[in-house]
PDB file of N, CA, C and O in Angstrom:
ATOM      1  N   MET A   1       9.882   5.936  -6.947  1.00  0.00           N
ATOM      2  CA  MET A   1       8.715   5.272  -7.496  1.00  0.00           C
ATOM      3  C   MET A   1       7.722   6.333  -7.922  1.00  0.00           C
ATOM      4  O   MET A   1       7.620   7.376  -7.277  1.00  0.00           O
ATOM      5  N   SER A   2       6.997   6.091  -8.985  1.00  0.00           N
ATOM      6  CA  SER A   2       6.030   7.061  -9.467  1.00  0.00           C
ATOM      7  C   SER A   2       4.810   7.099  -8.568  1.00  0.00           C
ATOM      8  O   SER A   2       4.650   6.259  -7.682  1.00  0.00           O
ATOM      9  N   ASP A   3       3.960   8.068  -8.800  1.00  0.00           N
ATOM     10  CA  ASP A   3       2.729   8.255  -8.040  1.00  0.00           C
ATOM     11  C   ASP A   3       1.863   6.998  -8.127  1.00  0.00           C
ATOM     12  O   ASP A   3       1.608   6.505  -9.226  1.00  0.00           O
ATOM     13  N   ALA A   4       1.409   6.475  -6.994  1.00  0.00           N
ATOM     14  CA  ALA A   4       0.661   5.209  -6.942  1.00  0.00           C
ATOM     15  C   ALA A   4      -0.643   5.269  -7.716  1.00  0.00           C
ATOM     16  O   ALA A   4      -1.169   4.227  -8.106  1.00  0.00           O
ATOM     17  N   ARG A   5      -1.172   6.442  -7.944  1.00  0.00           N
ATOM     18  CA  ARG A   5      -2.430   6.546  -8.700  1.00  0.00           C
ATOM     19  C   ARG A   5      -2.229   6.243 -10.180  1.00  0.00           C
ATOM     20  O   ARG A   5      -3.203   6.008 -10.894  1.00  0.00           O
ATOM     21  N   HIS A   6      -0.983   6.245 -10.653  1.00  0.00           N
ATOM     22  CA  HIS A   6      -0.688   6.023 -12.063  1.00  0.00           C
ATOM     23  C   HIS A   6      -0.050   4.664 -12.311  1.00  0.00           C
ATOM     24  O   HIS A   6       0.606   4.459 -13.332  1.00  0.00           O
ATOM     25  N   ILE A   7      -0.240   3.742 -11.383  1.00  0.00           N
ATOM     26  CA  ILE A   7       0.319   2.402 -11.493  1.00  0.00           C
ATOM     27  C   ILE A   7      -0.806   1.426 -11.800  1.00  0.00           C
ATOM     28  O   ILE A   7      -1.882   1.509 -11.208  1.00  0.00           O
ATOM     29  N   ASP A   8      -0.560   0.502 -12.723  1.00  0.00           N
ATOM     30  CA  ASP A   8      -1.534  -0.554 -13.012  1.00  0.00           C
ATOM     31  C   ASP A   8      -1.308  -1.694 -12.032  1.00  0.00           C
ATOM     32  O   ASP A   8      -0.213  -2.253 -11.965  1.00  0.00           O
ATOM     33  N   TRP A   9      -2.349  -2.043 -11.266  1.00  0.00           N
ATOM     34  CA  TRP A   9      -2.281  -3.090 -10.251  1.00  0.00           C
ATOM     35  C   TRP A   9      -2.986  -4.338 -10.736  1.00  0.00           C
ATOM     36  O   TRP A   9      -3.969  -4.255 -11.472  1.00  0.00           O
ATOM     37  N   VAL A  10      -2.487  -5.503 -10.327  1.00  0.00           N
ATOM     38  CA  VAL A  10      -3.069  -6.803 -10.664  1.00  0.00           C
ATOM     39  C   VAL A  10      -3.323  -7.534  -9.351  1.00  0.00           C
ATOM     40  O   VAL A  10      -2.448  -7.588  -8.486  1.00  0.00           O
ATOM     41  N   LEU A  11      -4.518  -8.096  -9.203  1.00  0.00           N
ATOM     42  CA  LEU A  11      -4.846  -8.881  -8.014  1.00  0.00           C
ATOM     43  C   LEU A  11      -4.011 -10.154  -8.006  1.00  0.00           C
ATOM     44  O   LEU A  11      -3.951 -10.865  -9.009  1.00  0.00           O
ATOM     45  N   LEU A  12      -3.369 -10.445  -6.881  1.00  0.00           N
ATOM     46  CA  LEU A  12      -2.619 -11.699  -6.752  1.00  0.00           C
ATOM     47  C   LEU A  12      -3.618 -12.838  -6.629  1.00  0.00           C
ATOM     48  O   LEU A  12      -4.310 -12.954  -5.618  1.00  0.00           O
ATOM     49  N   ASP A  13      -3.695 -13.671  -7.648  1.00  0.00           N
ATOM     50  CA  ASP A  13      -4.639 -14.788  -7.683  1.00  0.00           C
ATOM     51  C   ASP A  13      -3.966 -15.957  -8.388  1.00  0.00           C
ATOM     52  O   ASP A  13      -4.069 -16.093  -9.607  1.00  0.00           O
ATOM     53  N   PRO A  14      -3.268 -16.812  -7.613  1.00  0.00           N
ATOM     54  CA  PRO A  14      -2.538 -17.932  -8.225  1.00  0.00           C
ATOM     55  C   PRO A  14      -3.421 -18.840  -9.071  1.00  0.00           C
ATOM     56  O   PRO A  14      -2.930 -19.439 -10.028  1.00  0.00           O
ATOM     57  N   SER A  15      -4.708 -18.961  -8.752  1.00  0.00           N
ATOM     58  CA  SER A  15      -5.601 -19.824  -9.533  1.00  0.00           C
ATOM     59  C   SER A  15      -5.813 -19.289 -10.944  1.00  0.00           C
ATOM     60  O   SER A  15      -6.261 -20.026 -11.822  1.00  0.00           O
ATOM     61  N   ARG A  16      -5.498 -18.023 -11.172  1.00  0.00           N
ATOM     62  CA  ARG A  16      -5.630 -17.417 -12.507  1.00  0.00           C
ATOM     63  C   ARG A  16      -4.275 -17.072 -13.117  1.00  0.00           C
ATOM     64  O   ARG A  16      -4.189 -16.294 -14.067  1.00  0.00           O
ATOM     65  N   GLY A  17      -3.233 -17.654 -12.564  1.00  0.00           N
ATOM     66  CA  GLY A  17      -1.900 -17.410 -13.110  1.00  0.00           C
ATOM     67  C   GLY A  17      -1.294 -16.084 -12.690  1.00  0.00           C
ATOM     68  O   GLY A  17      -0.305 -15.646 -13.278  1.00  0.00           O
ATOM     69  N   GLN A  18      -1.861 -15.441 -11.691  1.00  0.00           N
ATOM     70  CA  GLN A  18      -1.352 -14.157 -11.221  1.00  0.00           C
ATOM     71  C   GLN A  18      -0.726 -14.306  -9.834  1.00  0.00           C
ATOM     72  O   GLN A  18      -1.060 -13.567  -8.909  1.00  0.00           O
ATOM     73  N   GLY A  19       0.170 -15.256  -9.706  1.00  0.00           N
ATOM     74  CA  GLY A  19       0.850 -15.476  -8.436  1.00  0.00           C
ATOM     75  C   GLY A  19       2.003 -14.519  -8.248  1.00  0.00           C
ATOM     76  O   GLY A  19       2.395 -13.806  -9.172  1.00  0.00           O
ATOM     77  N   ALA A  20       2.541 -14.509  -7.049  1.00  0.00           N
ATOM     78  CA  ALA A  20       3.679 -13.650  -6.736  1.00  0.00           C
ATOM     79  C   ALA A  20       4.973 -14.343  -7.127  1.00  0.00           C
ATOM     80  O   ALA A  20       5.088 -15.566  -7.039  1.00  0.00           O
ATOM     81  N   ARG A  21       5.955 -13.544  -7.564  1.00  0.00           N
ATOM     82  CA  ARG A  21       7.287 -14.034  -7.904  1.00  0.00           C
ATOM     83  C   ARG A  21       8.326 -13.117  -7.289  1.00  0.00           C
ATOM     84  O   ARG A  21       8.079 -11.928  -7.084  1.00  0.00           O
ATOM     85  N   VAL A  22       9.482 -13.674  -7.000  1.00  0.00           N
ATOM     86  CA  VAL A  22      10.581 -12.856  -6.493  1.00  0.00           C
ATOM     87  C   VAL A  22      10.836 -11.727  -7.485  1.00  0.00           C
ATOM     88  O   VAL A  22      10.905 -11.953  -8.693  1.00  0.00           O
ATOM     89  N   GLY A  23      10.973 -10.536  -6.975  1.00  0.00           N
ATOM     90  CA  GLY A  23      11.189  -9.354  -7.808  1.00  0.00           C
ATOM     91  C   GLY A  23       9.942  -8.508  -7.993  1.00  0.00           C
ATOM     92  O   GLY A  23      10.042  -7.332  -8.346  1.00  0.00           O
ATOM     93  N   ASP A  24       8.753  -9.093  -7.758  1.00  0.00           N
ATOM     94  CA  ASP A  24       7.505  -8.337  -7.894  1.00  0.00           C
ATOM     95  C   ASP A  24       7.427  -7.232  -6.849  1.00  0.00           C
ATOM     96  O   ASP A  24       7.953  -7.367  -5.744  1.00  0.00           O
ATOM     97  N   LEU A  25       6.766  -6.143  -7.212  1.00  0.00           N
ATOM     98  CA  LEU A  25       6.429  -5.092  -6.266  1.00  0.00           C
ATOM     99  C   LEU A  25       4.999  -5.326  -5.818  1.00  0.00           C
ATOM    100  O   LEU A  25       4.094  -5.414  -6.647  1.00  0.00           O
ATOM    101  N   VAL A  26       4.786  -5.427  -4.503  1.00  0.00           N
ATOM    102  CA  VAL A  26       3.482  -5.810  -3.962  1.00  0.00           C
ATOM    103  C   VAL A  26       3.021  -4.815  -2.903  1.00  0.00           C
ATOM    104  O   VAL A  26       3.813  -4.058  -2.341  1.00  0.00           O
ATOM    105  N   SER A  27       1.701  -4.844  -2.649  1.00  0.00           N
ATOM    106  CA  SER A  27       1.106  -3.995  -1.627  1.00  0.00           C
ATOM    107  C   SER A  27      -0.129  -4.682  -1.071  1.00  0.00           C
ATOM    108  O   SER A  27      -0.684  -5.583  -1.700  1.00  0.00           O
ATOM    109  N   ALA A  28      -0.557  -4.257   0.105  1.00  0.00           N
ATOM    110  CA  ALA A  28      -1.776  -4.795   0.705  1.00  0.00           C
ATOM    111  C   ALA A  28      -3.015  -4.264  -0.014  1.00  0.00           C
ATOM    112  O   ALA A  28      -4.028  -4.958  -0.097  1.00  0.00           O
ATOM    113  N   ASP A  29      -2.941  -3.046  -0.531  1.00  0.00           N
ATOM    114  CA  ASP A  29      -4.067  -2.416  -1.219  1.00  0.00           C
ATOM    115  C   ASP A  29      -3.618  -1.875  -2.566  1.00  0.00           C
ATOM    116  O   ASP A  29      -2.527  -1.320  -2.690  1.00  0.00           O
ATOM    117  N   ALA A  30      -4.467  -2.041  -3.574  1.00  0.00           N
ATOM    118  CA  ALA A  30      -4.165  -1.463  -4.890  1.00  0.00           C
ATOM    119  C   ALA A  30      -4.149   0.054  -4.746  1.00  0.00           C
ATOM    120  O   ALA A  30      -5.100   0.652  -4.244  1.00  0.00           O
ATOM    121  N   GLY A  31      -3.082   0.652  -5.183  1.00  0.00           N
ATOM    122  CA  GLY A  31      -2.957   2.093  -5.062  1.00  0.00           C
ATOM    123  C   GLY A  31      -2.538   2.522  -3.676  1.00  0.00           C
ATOM    124  O   GLY A  31      -2.389   3.712  -3.396  1.00  0.00           O
ATOM    125  N   GLY A  32      -2.349   1.543  -2.810  1.00  0.00           N
ATOM    126  CA  GLY A  32      -1.982   1.861  -1.441  1.00  0.00           C
ATOM    127  C   GLY A  32      -0.483   1.902  -1.247  1.00  0.00           C
ATOM    128  O   GLY A  32       0.292   1.490  -2.110  1.00  0.00           O
ATOM    129  N   MET A  33      -0.113   2.388  -0.138  1.00  0.00           N
ATOM    130  CA  MET A  33       1.286   2.416   0.234  1.00  0.00           C
ATOM    131  C   MET A  33       1.384   1.765   1.596  1.00  0.00           C
ATOM    132  O   MET A  33       0.407   1.828   2.342  1.00  0.00           O
ATOM    133  N   PRO A  34       2.433   1.175   1.960  1.00  0.00           N
ATOM    134  CA  PRO A  34       3.693   1.112   1.241  1.00  0.00           C
ATOM    135  C   PRO A  34       3.706  -0.005   0.203  1.00  0.00           C
ATOM    136  O   PRO A  34       2.867  -0.906   0.212  1.00  0.00           O
ATOM    137  N   VAL A  35       4.663   0.084  -0.666  1.00  0.00           N
ATOM    138  CA  VAL A  35       4.910  -0.929  -1.689  1.00  0.00           C
ATOM    139  C   VAL A  35       6.224  -1.611  -1.325  1.00  0.00           C
ATOM    140  O   VAL A  35       7.194  -0.949  -0.956  1.00  0.00           O
ATOM    141  N   TYR A  36       6.247  -2.933  -1.429  1.00  0.00           N
ATOM    142  CA  TYR A  36       7.436  -3.710  -1.091  1.00  0.00           C
ATOM    143  C   TYR A  36       7.885  -4.547  -2.282  1.00  0.00           C
ATOM    144  O   TYR A  36       7.076  -4.889  -3.145  1.00  0.00           O
ATOM    145  N   ARG A  37       9.178  -4.877  -2.331  1.00  0.00           N
ATOM    146  CA  ARG A  37       9.721  -5.785  -3.348  1.00  0.00           C
ATOM    147  C   ARG A  37       9.890  -7.153  -2.702  1.00  0.00           C
ATOM    148  O   ARG A  37      10.489  -7.280  -1.634  1.00  0.00           O
ATOM    149  N   LEU A  38       9.349  -8.184  -3.369  1.00  0.00           N
ATOM    150  CA  LEU A  38       9.527  -9.549  -2.877  1.00  0.00           C
ATOM    151  C   LEU A  38      10.957  -9.990  -3.156  1.00  0.00           C
ATOM    152  O   LEU A  38      11.404  -9.978  -4.303  1.00  0.00           O
ATOM    153  N   VAL A  39      11.670 -10.378  -2.109  1.00  0.00           N
ATOM    154  CA  VAL A  39      13.044 -10.841  -2.277  1.00  0.00           C
ATOM    155  C   VAL A  39      13.194 -12.312  -1.904  1.00  0.00           C
ATOM    156  O   VAL A  39      14.265 -12.891  -2.084  1.00  0.00           O
ATOM    157  N   GLY A  40      12.134 -12.916  -1.387  1.00  0.00           N
ATOM    158  CA  GLY A  40      12.139 -14.337  -1.060  1.00  0.00           C
ATOM    159  C   GLY A  40      10.720 -14.831  -0.896  1.00  0.00           C
ATOM    160  O   GLY A  40       9.856 -14.102  -0.407  1.00  0.00           O
ATOM    161  N   LEU A  41      10.471 -16.066  -1.302  1.00  0.00           N
ATOM    162  CA  LEU A  41       9.127 -16.638  -1.228  1.00  0.00           C
ATOM    163  C   LEU A  41       9.171 -18.023  -0.612  1.00  0.00           C
ATOM    164  O   LEU A  41      10.007 -18.853  -0.968  1.00  0.00           O
ATOM    165  N   GLY A  42       8.262 -18.256   0.313  1.00  0.00           N
ATOM    166  CA  GLY A  42       8.045 -19.573   0.874  1.00  0.00           C
ATOM    167  C   GLY A  42       6.621 -19.987   0.555  1.00  0.00           C
ATOM    168  O   GLY A  42       5.930 -19.310  -0.207  1.00  0.00           O
ATOM    169  N   GLU A  43       6.183 -21.085   1.126  1.00  0.00           N
ATOM    170  CA  GLU A  43       4.821 -21.548   0.855  1.00  0.00           C
ATOM    171  C   GLU A  43       3.782 -20.593   1.424  1.00  0.00           C
ATOM    172  O   GLU A  43       2.777 -20.314   0.770  1.00  0.00           O
ATOM    173  N   ARG A  44       4.008 -20.089   2.628  1.00  0.00           N
ATOM    174  CA  ARG A  44       3.042 -19.194   3.276  1.00  0.00           C
ATOM    175  C   ARG A  44       3.616 -17.831   3.634  1.00  0.00           C
ATOM    176  O   ARG A  44       2.865 -16.881   3.859  1.00  0.00           O
ATOM    177  N   ASN A  45       4.925 -17.727   3.687  1.00  0.00           N
ATOM    178  CA  ASN A  45       5.576 -16.477   4.067  1.00  0.00           C
ATOM    179  C   ASN A  45       6.435 -15.959   2.932  1.00  0.00           C
ATOM    180  O   ASN A  45       6.760 -16.681   1.989  1.00  0.00           O
ATOM    181  N   CYS A  46       6.792 -14.705   3.045  1.00  0.00           N
ATOM    182  CA  CYS A  46       7.681 -14.103   2.060  1.00  0.00           C
ATOM    183  C   CYS A  46       8.643 -13.174   2.788  1.00  0.00           C
ATOM    184  O   CYS A  46       8.442 -12.828   3.953  1.00  0.00           O
ATOM    185  N   VAL A  47       9.674 -12.785   2.086  1.00  0.00           N
ATOM    186  CA  VAL A  47      10.617 -11.795   2.578  1.00  0.00           C
ATOM    187  C   VAL A  47      10.490 -10.606   1.642  1.00  0.00           C
ATOM    188  O   VAL A  47      10.571 -10.747   0.422  1.00  0.00           O
ATOM    189  N   VAL A  48      10.289  -9.430   2.230  1.00  0.00           N
ATOM    190  CA  VAL A  48      10.105  -8.223   1.430  1.00  0.00           C
ATOM    191  C   VAL A  48      11.125  -7.166   1.842  1.00  0.00           C
ATOM    192  O   VAL A  48      11.570  -7.114   2.989  1.00  0.00           O
ATOM    193  N   SER A  49      11.475  -6.335   0.882  1.00  0.00           N
ATOM    194  CA  SER A  49      12.323  -5.186   1.182  1.00  0.00           C
ATOM    195  C   SER A  49      11.534  -3.930   0.835  1.00  0.00           C
ATOM    196  O   SER A  49      10.700  -3.924  -0.071  1.00  0.00           O
ATOM    197  N   ASP A  50      11.812  -2.899   1.559  1.00  0.00           N
ATOM    198  CA  ASP A  50      11.166  -1.608   1.341  1.00  0.00           C
ATOM    199  C   ASP A  50      12.048  -0.805   0.391  1.00  0.00           C
ATOM    200  O   ASP A  50      13.150  -0.408   0.769  1.00  0.00           O
ATOM    201  N   PRO A  51      11.587  -0.559  -0.832  1.00  0.00           N
ATOM    202  CA  PRO A  51      12.425   0.184  -1.784  1.00  0.00           C
ATOM    203  C   PRO A  51      12.795   1.582  -1.301  1.00  0.00           C
ATOM    204  O   PRO A  51      13.748   2.181  -1.800  1.00  0.00           O
ATOM    205  N   ALA A  52      12.044   2.104  -0.331  1.00  0.00           N
ATOM    206  CA  ALA A  52      12.341   3.437   0.195  1.00  0.00           C
ATOM    207  C   ALA A  52      13.408   3.394   1.286  1.00  0.00           C
ATOM    208  O   ALA A  52      13.692   4.412   1.917  1.00  0.00           O
ATOM    209  N   GLY A  53      13.999   2.219   1.510  1.00  0.00           N
ATOM    210  CA  GLY A  53      15.095   2.117   2.460  1.00  0.00           C
ATOM    211  C   GLY A  53      14.689   1.684   3.860  1.00  0.00           C
ATOM    212  O   GLY A  53      15.431   1.901   4.817  1.00  0.00           O
ATOM    213  N   GLY A  54      13.514   1.071   3.986  1.00  0.00           N
ATOM    214  CA  GLY A  54      13.029   0.665   5.297  1.00  0.00           C
ATOM    215  C   GLY A  54      13.491  -0.701   5.752  1.00  0.00           C
ATOM    216  O   GLY A  54      13.017  -1.195   6.776  1.00  0.00           O
ATOM    217  N   GLY A  55      14.401  -1.329   5.028  1.00  0.00           N
ATOM    218  CA  GLY A  55      14.936  -2.611   5.457  1.00  0.00           C
ATOM    219  C   GLY A  55      14.203  -3.801   4.877  1.00  0.00           C
ATOM    220  O   GLY A  55      13.370  -3.672   3.979  1.00  0.00           O
ATOM    221  N   VAL A  56      14.538  -4.981   5.419  1.00  0.00           N
ATOM    222  CA  VAL A  56      14.008  -6.262   4.950  1.00  0.00           C
ATOM    223  C   VAL A  56      13.284  -6.916   6.116  1.00  0.00           C
ATOM    224  O   VAL A  56      13.738  -6.837   7.257  1.00  0.00           O
ATOM    225  N   ARG A  57      12.149  -7.569   5.827  1.00  0.00           N
ATOM    226  CA  ARG A  57      11.423  -8.271   6.881  1.00  0.00           C
ATOM    227  C   ARG A  57      10.662  -9.443   6.298  1.00  0.00           C
ATOM    228  O   ARG A  57      10.400  -9.502   5.097  1.00  0.00           O
ATOM    229  N   GLU A  58      10.308 -10.383   7.177  1.00  0.00           N
ATOM    230  CA  GLU A  58       9.481 -11.517   6.789  1.00  0.00           C
ATOM    231  C   GLU A  58       8.032 -11.173   7.105  1.00  0.00           C
ATOM    232  O   GLU A  58       7.750 -10.493   8.092  1.00  0.00           O
ATOM    233  N   ALA A  59       7.108 -11.646   6.260  1.00  0.00           N
ATOM    234  CA  ALA A  59       5.686 -11.362   6.442  1.00  0.00           C
ATOM    235  C   ALA A  59       4.868 -12.502   5.845  1.00  0.00           C
ATOM    236  O   ALA A  59       5.362 -13.241   4.994  1.00  0.00           O
ATOM    237  N   PRO A  60       3.625 -12.648   6.286  1.00  0.00           N
ATOM    238  CA  PRO A  60       2.745 -13.634   5.649  1.00  0.00           C
ATOM    239  C   PRO A  60       2.461 -13.204   4.207  1.00  0.00           C
ATOM    240  O   PRO A  60       2.142 -12.041   3.957  1.00  0.00           O
ATOM    241  N   LEU A  61       2.573 -14.118   3.282  1.00  0.00           N
ATOM    242  CA  LEU A  61       2.297 -13.802   1.879  1.00  0.00           C
ATOM    243  C   LEU A  61       0.857 -13.319   1.706  1.00  0.00           C
ATOM    244  O   LEU A  61       0.587 -12.483   0.845  1.00  0.00           O
ATOM    245  N   SER A  62      -0.066 -13.836   2.512  1.00  0.00           N
ATOM    246  CA  SER A  62      -1.471 -13.446   2.408  1.00  0.00           C
ATOM    247  C   SER A  62      -1.701 -11.972   2.727  1.00  0.00           C
ATOM    248  O   SER A  62      -2.765 -11.437   2.416  1.00  0.00           O
ATOM    249  N   GLN A  63      -0.728 -11.309   3.339  1.00  0.00           N
ATOM    250  CA  GLN A  63      -0.835  -9.886   3.662  1.00  0.00           C
ATOM    251  C   GLN A  63      -0.852  -9.028   2.399  1.00  0.00           C
ATOM    252  O   GLN A  63      -1.383  -7.918   2.398  1.00  0.00           O
ATOM    253  N   PHE A  64      -0.271  -9.549   1.337  1.00  0.00           N
ATOM    254  CA  PHE A  64      -0.143  -8.783   0.092  1.00  0.00           C
ATOM    255  C   PHE A  64      -1.140  -9.305  -0.936  1.00  0.00           C
ATOM    256  O   PHE A  64      -1.061 -10.462  -1.348  1.00  0.00           O
ATOM    257  N   ARG A  65      -2.068  -8.464  -1.347  1.00  0.00           N
ATOM    258  CA  ARG A  65      -3.127  -8.882  -2.256  1.00  0.00           C
ATOM    259  C   ARG A  65      -2.924  -8.372  -3.685  1.00  0.00           C
ATOM    260  O   ARG A  65      -3.567  -8.864  -4.612  1.00  0.00           O
ATOM    261  N   TRP A  66      -2.051  -7.406  -3.868  1.00  0.00           N
ATOM    262  CA  TRP A  66      -1.879  -6.771  -5.173  1.00  0.00           C
ATOM    263  C   TRP A  66      -0.410  -6.709  -5.564  1.00  0.00           C
ATOM    264  O   TRP A  66       0.475  -6.630  -4.712  1.00  0.00           O
ATOM    265  N   LYS A  67      -0.172  -6.746  -6.870  1.00  0.00           N
ATOM    266  CA  LYS A  67       1.188  -6.515  -7.383  1.00  0.00           C
ATOM    267  C   LYS A  67       1.092  -5.536  -8.537  1.00  0.00           C
ATOM    268  O   LYS A  67       0.049  -5.387  -9.174  1.00  0.00           O
ATOM    269  N   ILE A  68       2.212  -4.874  -8.786  1.00  0.00           N
ATOM    270  CA  ILE A  68       2.272  -3.945  -9.905  1.00  0.00           C
ATOM    271  C   ILE A  68       2.389  -4.758 -11.186  1.00  0.00           C
ATOM    272  O   ILE A  68       3.229  -5.651 -11.297  1.00  0.00           O
ATOM    273  N   ALA A  69       1.535  -4.436 -12.150  1.00  0.00           N
ATOM    274  CA  ALA A  69       1.556  -5.135 -13.435  1.00  0.00           C
ATOM    275  C   ALA A  69       2.874  -4.868 -14.145  1.00  0.00           C
ATOM    276  O   ALA A  69       3.389  -3.751 -14.128  1.00  0.00           O
ATOM    277  N   SER A  70       3.414  -5.916 -14.774  1.00  0.00           N
ATOM    278  CA  SER A  70       4.685  -5.729 -15.478  1.00  0.00           C
ATOM    279  C   SER A  70       4.450  -5.391 -16.923  1.00  0.00           C
ATOM    280  O   SER A  70       5.406  -5.197 -17.674  1.00  0.00           O
TER     281      SER A  70
END
């Protein structure tokens, strides 16, 4: 993954059409690390994988506030 300072981040805001989708790269902080790939979505929880090889885990979707702009 490229340097996080050179990534365009978008605030996750479903009311403005900026919701999360499977395949998105997300983070708790814009420009922050770690970055995770969404591999599953529920109403309140999601399943994320660590692209750096840290495995797969379930987490509250509210934990992730930013996604990488496509």
